[in-house]
VOGUVO-585702 format. One line per 4 residues: number of its first residue (from 1); for each residue z, y, x of C-alpha. Coordinates in pm, whole numbers. Layout:
residues N
NUM> Z/Y/X | ...
//
This chain:
residues 365
1> 0/0/0 | -80/240/282 | -217/587/208 | -566/605/359
5> -692/947/252 | -586/1274/93 | -855/1509/-35 | -844/1837/-224
9> -1092/2000/-458 | -1097/2336/-634 | -1132/2354/-1009 | -1179/2659/-1234
13> -1196/2642/-1614 | -1229/2947/-1842 | -961/2998/-2108 | -1051/3038/-2474
17> -845/3359/-2479 | -680/3552/-2194 | -322/3442/-2134 | -95/3747/-2103
21> 270/3766/-2001 | 499/4034/-1859 | 397/3913/-1511 | 21/3852/-1527
25> -303/3808/-1722 | -509/3492/-1670 | -867/3438/-1792 | -959/3138/-1576
29> -739/2838/-1504 | -770/2770/-1130 | -620/2469/-958 | -625/2270/-639
33> -676/1905/-730 | -536/1634/-501 | -706/1295/-479 | -504/1040/-284
37> -650/701/-195 | -444/388/-126 | -577/100/89 | -639/-128/-211
41> -855/149/-362 | -597/282/-603 | -689/644/-673 | -401/882/-744
45> -420/1236/-880 | -220/1556/-847 | -266/1924/-923 | -137/2260/-804
49> -235/2583/-982 | -199/2892/-761 | 59/3116/-931 | 127/3389/-678
53> 359/3596/-898 | 590/3298/-957 | 568/3050/-669 | 406/3281/-412
57> 121/3035/-351 | -253/3101/-348 | -525/2835/-359 | -578/2894/14
61> -211/2848/99 | -189/2531/-111 | -493/2387/66 | -353/2481/406
65> -12/2329/334 | -166/2001/219 | -429/1963/491 | -242/2106/789
69> 103/1963/719 | 121/1706/437 | -200/1508/492 | -126/1420/859
73> 224/1319/753 | 103/1103/462 | -184/909/620 | -68/557/703
77> 256/582/505 | 346/288/281 | 360/411/-78 | 625/150/-157
81> 860/363/55 | 805/654/-182 | 1168/770/-175 | 1151/819/201
85> 810/985/174 | 930/1238/-83 | 1260/1307/95 | 1087/1362/429
89> 812/1574/271 | 1070/1822/146 | 1224/1844/493 | 884/1879/658
93> 765/2178/456 | 982/2467/337 | 892/2636/7 | 526/2564/-90
97> 662/2404/-407 | 325/2371/-585 | 156/2205/-287 | 443/1956/-268
101> 432/1903/-646 | 65/1805/-635 | 133/1543/-365 | 452/1429/-540
105> 271/1358/-868 | -4/1170/-683 | 263/955/-516 | 424/878/-853
109> 84/811/-1007 | 13/560/-730 | 345/375/-733 | 347/340/-1113
113> -14/216/-1102 | 91/-43/-845 | 372/-152/-1079 | 128/-171/-1372
117> 330/73/-1583 | 260/411/-1743 | 450/669/-1542 | 687/763/-1825
121> 801/399/-1843 | 837/373/-1466 | 1061/683/-1474 | 1279/564/-1761
125> 1069/541/-2078 | 1309/718/-2313 | 1039/819/-2565 | 666/764/-2603
129> 566/1074/-2799 | 628/1448/-2767 | 557/1761/-2968 | 451/2071/-2778
133> 497/2432/-2876 | 210/2683/-2856 | 229/3012/-2668 | 142/3347/-2820
137> 34/3588/-2545 | 175/3940/-2539 | -59/4180/-2718 | -34/4427/-3004
141> 193/4319/-3293 | -110/4275/-3520 | -304/4058/-3273 | 1/3847/-3192
145> 74/3791/-3561 | -286/3687/-3621 | -270/3444/-3328 | 61/3303/-3453
149> -80/3254/-3802 | -381/3070/-3659 | -169/2835/-3447 | 48/2751/-3747
153> -264/2678/-3949 | -365/2436/-3671 | -39/2246/-3723 | 201/2381/-3461
157> 563/2409/-3574 | 714/2582/-3269 | 581/2906/-3119 | 668/3049/-2779
161> 626/3426/-2802 | 566/3626/-2484 | 754/3958/-2469 | 892/4190/-2200
165> 569/4367/-2105 | 661/4716/-2229 | 945/4844/-2449 | 1206/4637/-2631
169> 1126/4835/-2948 | 766/4715/-2926 | 893/4360/-2875 | 1107/4386/-3189
173> 803/4516/-3377 | 603/4218/-3248 | 856/3962/-3371 | 897/4140/-3703
177> 522/4126/-3769 | 498/3763/-3659 | 787/3660/-3885 | 629/3848/-4174
181> 306/3654/-4131 | 440/3302/-4063 | 760/3296/-4268 | 1109/3178/-4174
185> 1056/2803/-4140 | 861/2808/-3813 | 1071/2783/-3498 | 1031/3079/-3261
189> 1120/3096/-2892 | 1087/3415/-2687 | 992/3435/-2320 | 1052/3771/-2151
193> 941/3653/-1805 | 1207/3872/-1638 | 1079/4175/-1830 | 1407/4320/-1960
197> 1706/4483/-1795 | 2050/4345/-1871 | 2154/4617/-2116 | 1807/4617/-2273
201> 1826/4243/-2325 | 2169/4254/-2486 | 2067/4542/-2713 | 1738/4378/-2814
205> 1890/4035/-2880 | 2175/4183/-3087 | 1916/4379/-3285 | 1712/4064/-3348
209> 2023/3873/-3449 | 2125/4151/-3692 | 1777/4157/-3848 | 1786/3779/-3882
213> 1471/3683/-3691 | 1608/3333/-3635 | 1517/3305/-3266 | 1591/2958/-3129
217> 1617/3066/-2764 | 1518/3340/-2521 | 1378/3246/-2184 | 1449/3437/-1861
221> 1533/3778/-2011 | 1624/3941/-1676 | 1510/3931/-1313 | 1524/3587/-1155
225> 1766/3695/-880 | 2012/3864/-1116 | 2232/3566/-1195 | 2527/3788/-1284
229> 2303/3977/-1523 | 2175/3652/-1673 | 2533/3541/-1730 | 2621/3878/-1885
233> 2341/3834/-2138 | 2433/3472/-2208 | 2798/3562/-2265 | 2718/3862/-2487
237> 2485/3706/-2745 | 2479/3422/-2998 | 2118/3323/-2922 | 2063/3049/-2662
241> 1950/3179/-2322 | 1727/2969/-2098 | 1687/3008/-1720 | 1334/2965/-1591
245> 1225/3159/-1281 | 1590/3163/-1168 | 1575/2786/-1109 | 1342/2640/-848
249> 1585/2421/-655 | 1882/2194/-719 | 2105/2449/-548 | 1990/2725/-783
253> 2040/2495/-1081 | 2392/2417/-958 | 2471/2787/-938 | 2350/2846/-1293
257> 2543/2545/-1421 | 2861/2618/-1225 | 2879/2977/-1351 | 2752/2894/-1702
261> 2494/3168/-1658 | 2250/3011/-1907 | 2265/2771/-2200 | 1946/2582/-2107
265> 1718/2527/-1807 | 1339/2522/-1800 | 1215/2278/-1536 | 860/2308/-1406
269> 714/2069/-1152 | 541/2359/-975 | 876/2530/-919 | 1077/2219/-834
273> 821/2072/-595 | 742/1774/-817 | 904/1499/-1021 | 1139/1381/-745
277> 1337/1704/-734 | 1284/1790/-1102 | 1471/1470/-1189 | 1763/1583/-974
281> 1779/1917/-1156 | 1776/1741/-1491 | 2051/1501/-1378 | 2268/1794/-1270
285> 2214/1967/-1602 | 2284/1651/-1800 | 2610/1600/-1611 | 2712/1950/-1721
289> 2608/1900/-2083 | 2310/2136/-2055 | 1977/2036/-2209 | 1644/2104/-2039
293> 1293/2199/-2133 | 998/2094/-1923 | 731/2362/-1907 | 419/2428/-1707
297> 187/2686/-1556 | -174/2726/-1669 | -280/2377/-1565 | -534/2112/-1658
301> -441/1776/-1802 | -363/1640/-1453 | -49/1845/-1397 | 43/1850/-1765
305> 14/1471/-1784 | 258/1439/-1493 | 500/1686/-1651 | 475/1518/-1991
309> 536/1171/-1846 | 846/1306/-1671 | 969/1481/-1986 | 918/1170/-2200
313> 1118/957/-1960 | 1450/1144/-1988 | 1689/1182/-2283 | 1825/1519/-2167
317> 1481/1683/-2182 | 1462/1798/-2542 | 1195/2072/-2547 | 834/2067/-2432
321> 588/2342/-2340 | 260/2162/-2271 | -5/2369/-2448 | -208/2476/-2142
325> -489/2215/-2174 | -539/2325/-2536 | -615/2677/-2410 | -909/2565/-2194
329> -1271/2602/-2306 | -1367/2261/-2168 | -1203/1936/-2061 | -1254/1823/-1702
333> -1011/1530/-1699 | -1095/1183/-1828 | -778/1004/-1941 | -424/1130/-1914
337> -214/1223/-2215 | -375/1254/-2558 | -332/1546/-2798 | -341/1513/-3174
341> -263/1868/-3276 | 91/1936/-3153 | 163/1568/-3084 | 126/1424/-2734
345> 82/1047/-2698 | 74/819/-2395 | -167/534/-2340 | -64/200/-2193
349> -277/262/-1884 | -71/253/-1563 | 27/570/-1381 | -97/896/-1526
353> -386/708/-1688 | -646/939/-1533 | -978/773/-1451 | -1191/1068/-1343
357> -1181/1443/-1278 | -1496/1653/-1306 | -1427/1925/-1052 | -1776/2081/-1042
361> -1664/2248/-724 | -1722/2180/-355 | -1466/1969/-178 | -1246/2203/26
365> -1158/1975/313
//
């Protein structure tokens, strides 16, 4: 089970509609795709979208990290020793979490293929079906309400509303218009992407609670490094507060959990560096009685399949944000998870279940 080759390819897929948050606007989903080959011709897949404003990685830096550091380390390694491979990989390369995540998911794809099991079963197999939310990009109140109404008509029951781009009064107006259009039965989550100050966040959330918007949770209301501020918001409001950009590593998760600075944690493979370390963050949270969401960047079905398999395998992961492939104008991945509206299902194929990726781009290395 020796690793014989590691290749990367670039992929770029237009979105149906620009994806807008407080941090960035995305019109094209770009990724570095990893194709790992094992000596018995098992092909394993991974993916790393460059998300400079969150992970600090560009497509060029991801390629360089994989080809200059990780590939020489991986060639000749026995995949059956995957724990040692993943432990050593994290010691070998500091930061570069998305590059490591792409390799990590390819390793897990390969070892679960070797075992003849879908990855979610290999990791624990707690459930075999998920329901994703759908994200409403930050725009004018009218446009956001129209988008929300359309997603509900398509069958989605949970909406993730992006806020934090301008004023809190505009955000309140946005939620008011969305609630007016979709009614009170649809679950709403807000994601400020670090866009509010501490006092702003407390004021806005109290206002929303007084109006009765029925917000399930609010994700990363303040700057990622302001853990004291995050705790101040969490302590001051009734609404559940979720840490996202504040948690990349196990150490950061421990700090959040130890200080009770958030009610929930959003785990993303691109932040954690892959499934290996994401599972450690989830285990820490579970030990502290804190539930987790697994989310994603703007990724294709390669990365989302890996994240969904991980999420399905663990009891403590109770919320899922896997709508990115539904935002793409075309599908480049054959196999992987299957969408039926908001429902995600897993095939019995081993590993990630991916048989082919149409990159339509030149091989980078």
